[in-house]
C-alpha positions as CSV (number, residue, x, y, z in Angstrom):
1,M,110.7,88.0,43.0
2,T,113.4,88.4,45.3
3,C,116.9,87.0,44.5
4,L,120.3,86.6,46.5
5,I,123.1,86.3,45.7
6,D,126.1,85.7,47.6
7,C,130.0,85.9,46.3
8,E,133.2,84.3,48.1
9,T,135.2,85.0,44.7
10,D,136.5,89.0,43.8
11,I,134.3,89.6,40.8
12,N,136.0,91.6,38.3
13,W,133.4,91.0,35.2
14,D,133.2,94.3,33.1
15,F,129.1,94.3,33.0
16,D,126.4,94.0,36.1
17,H,125.8,90.1,37.6
18,L,123.4,91.3,39.6
19,T,120.9,92.6,37.2
20,L,122.1,90.2,34.4
21,Y,120.9,87.8,37.4
22,E,117.7,89.2,38.1
23,R,116.9,89.1,34.5
24,A,117.6,85.6,34.0
25,V,115.6,84.3,36.8
26,D,112.9,86.3,35.9
27,A,112.8,85.4,32.3
28,V,112.6,81.1,32.9
29,L,110.0,82.1,35.6
30,S,107.9,84.2,32.7
31,A,108.7,81.2,30.2
32,E,107.4,78.8,32.6
33,N,104.3,80.5,33.9
34,C,105.8,80.3,37.7
35,P,102.5,82.0,39.3
36,F,104.0,82.2,42.3
37,E,106.6,85.2,43.7
38,T,110.1,83.3,44.5
39,V,112.7,83.5,46.3
40,V,115.9,82.4,44.8
41,S,119.4,82.1,46.3
42,L,122.9,82.2,44.1
43,L,126.4,81.5,45.3
44,I,128.9,82.3,43.2
45,T,132.7,80.6,44.1
46,D,135.7,79.2,43.2
47,D,136.5,75.4,41.8
48,E,137.3,74.7,45.5
49,G,134.6,76.3,47.4
50,I,132.3,74.3,44.4
51,R,134.1,71.3,44.6
52,Q,134.0,70.7,48.9
53,I,129.6,71.8,48.1
54,N,129.8,68.6,45.3
55,R,130.9,66.3,47.5
56,E,129.6,67.1,50.9
57,K,126.3,67.2,48.9
58,R,126.8,64.5,46.2
59,G,129.5,62.1,47.0
60,I,131.2,64.1,44.0
61,D,135.0,65.3,44.7
62,S,135.4,67.0,42.0
63,P,134.5,70.7,40.6
64,T,131.5,71.2,38.2
65,D,130.7,74.7,36.7
66,V,127.6,74.6,38.3
67,L,124.9,73.0,41.3
68,S,121.2,73.1,41.8
69,F,119.3,72.0,44.6
70,P,115.7,72.7,43.9
71,I,113.6,73.1,47.2
72,P,110.0,71.8,45.3
73,E,109.3,68.6,44.1
74,Y,107.1,68.5,40.8
75,E,105.3,65.5,38.8
76,H,106.6,67.0,35.7
77,P,108.8,70.1,34.2
78,A,107.0,73.8,35.3
79,D,104.3,71.8,37.2
80,F,103.8,73.8,40.2
81,T,101.1,72.1,42.0
82,L,102.8,69.6,44.7
83,A,104.9,72.9,45.2
84,E,101.6,74.7,45.4
85,E,100.1,71.5,48.2
86,D,103.1,71.8,50.5
87,S,103.5,75.1,52.3
88,S,107.1,74.4,53.8
89,N,107.7,75.7,50.3
90,F,107.2,78.8,51.0
91,D,109.2,81.5,52.7
92,P,106.8,82.2,56.1
93,E,107.7,85.9,56.0
94,S,107.3,86.9,52.4
95,G,105.1,84.3,51.5
96,E,107.4,83.7,48.7
97,L,107.8,80.3,47.2
98,M,111.5,79.2,47.8
99,L,112.9,77.6,45.0
100,G,115.9,76.9,45.5
101,D,119.5,77.0,45.2
102,I,122.3,77.7,42.5
103,V,126.1,77.6,43.1
104,I,128.5,78.5,40.2
105,S,131.7,78.3,40.1
106,Q,133.2,81.5,38.7
107,E,136.3,79.6,37.1
108,R,134.6,77.3,35.3
109,I,132.6,80.3,34.1
110,A,136.0,81.5,32.3
111,A,137.5,78.7,31.4
112,Q,134.1,77.3,29.8
113,A,133.6,80.8,28.0
114,E,137.0,80.5,26.7
115,E,136.4,77.2,25.6
116,Y,133.3,77.7,23.7
117,G,134.3,80.9,22.5
118,H,132.2,82.6,24.0
119,D,131.7,86.0,26.4
120,I,131.7,85.6,30.2
121,Q,128.9,87.3,30.4
122,R,126.5,84.9,28.1
123,E,128.2,82.0,30.0
124,Y,127.3,83.7,33.6
125,A,123.7,83.5,32.4
126,F,123.5,80.5,30.6
127,L,124.4,78.6,33.8
128,I,122.0,80.7,35.5
129,V,119.1,79.8,33.1
130,H,120.3,76.1,33.1
131,S,120.2,75.7,36.9
132,M,116.9,77.5,36.9
133,L,115.0,75.1,34.8
134,H,116.7,73.0,37.3
135,L,114.3,74.7,39.9
136,C,112.1,74.6,37.7
137,G,112.1,70.7,37.7
138,Y,113.5,70.3,34.7
139,D,116.8,67.4,34.4
140,H,118.4,66.3,31.2
141,I,119.2,62.5,32.0
142,E,116.7,60.9,30.3
143,K,117.6,61.3,26.1
144,E,113.8,63.4,26.0
145,D,114.5,65.3,29.2
146,Q,118.0,67.1,28.1
147,E,116.6,68.0,24.6
148,L,113.5,69.4,26.0
149,M,115.1,71.6,29.1
150,E,118.6,72.5,25.9
151,E,115.3,74.0,23.7
152,R,114.0,75.6,26.7
153,Q,117.2,77.1,27.2
154,K,117.7,77.8,23.5
155,I,114.4,79.7,24.2
156,I,115.3,81.7,27.1
157,M,118.4,83.0,25.9
158,A,117.1,83.9,23.3
159,K,114.6,86.3,25.4
160,L,117.2,87.4,27.1
161,T,119.6,88.4,23.8
162,D,116.7,91.6,23.5
163,D,118.6,93.7,27.2
164,F,122.2,91.6,26.5
165,P,123.0,91.1,22.9
166,K,126.4,89.5,24.1
167,L,124.1,86.6,24.9
168,A,123.4,85.9,21.5
169,I,125.9,82.8,20.7
170,N,123.8,79.6,21.0
171,R,125.7,76.7,22.7
């Protein structure tokens, strides 16, 4: 598993955000029984940076908390069959499945942590888990899909609390 990270902001969090990113990615991949070594990219930016990406990629001219850009296509969530059938989904050098890109607004992490009454560490992990589920083919457009995705998030976040007790607050 390769977890790439790029930060466009000065991060002054009181926790190891790289380790938490790696553990959150691993927790999702384990929970979803991903059969491949993978590569995932994370960009931490500010509200203006995510607004620009949101405008360019989705035609929505506003900031958001997290954006997910999956590479493989899925017939069903966490069904990696289609990914396996398309060699362009795999990094030619490493052989890893390229799941996609995550973009997170550092400002939204802080604002939402305050809004929901929990730690920044928990919000950061939650947004990574949420986005990773998108990279594994989940969405929340239809009510039943939303319920499934929320259930998966709860299960994965609960597993992460063993190593990161501040993540225990439910959302």
